[in-house]
N, C-alpha and C positions, 0 to 999 in steps of 0.2 A: 571349242578351238579359237570361232572365230572372233572371240573375245581377246581370246592371249594376242592376234594378228593384230586386232586395232591397238591394244594396248602397247604392241613391238613398234607401230608405226608411230604412236602418238610420242610415246620417249624419242624416236629418230628424231621426228618435228622439232618439239621441245626442244634436246640437244643442240640442235644444228640450229635455231631461232635466239639460245641462250650463246653461241659460241659465235652469232654475228654481234647480236647488240653489245658483247663484252670487248669483244675486236674493235668495235667503232669506238668506245666510248676511253679508249686505253691509250695512255700519254706517255713519252717518255719522262726522265725525272727532270734533266733541265729545261722542259718545254712546263713540266706540272708545277715545278718551285720557281721560276724566272719570276723574280722579284728585285728591287736596287738595292735588297740589303743581302743578298746571296748572289756572292762571287765563286762561281766553281773554277772557272778556267782561268782567271789571273786576279790572282789575290791582291796583288800590286803593292801599296806601302800601309795599309791599312792595319796589318798586324803588329808591327816593330818597327815601324819607321823607314824614315828613305836614308838611313847613315847606319843598317843594322848591318854587320860583316860576320857575323857566326860566330866573334872572338868572344867568349866568356871567360871573364875573367875571374880570377878568386876575388869573394867577399872582402877578405882582411888586406887585398892589396888595391883595391880599387879607389879606398880611402874613405868608405861609407862606413860609417857605426849603427851598429842598430838601436833604435831607443825604445823604453819601454810604452808597451801601448801601441806600436806600428805595425 
């Protein structure tokens, strides 16, 4: 019976220590992946350009023709 109680106590101590260590090393995604190339909150004009209106024209009416190999 004494070995069982020691095992339960050891499991509780190990669980508490693991919980503490994991909580100390945890960071939010915006902190962990904060680089100059990753803009999460404000994409600015890096995706479509400053003159993007959201108006999509049909390919035939914009004057563009599909060329072979493009």
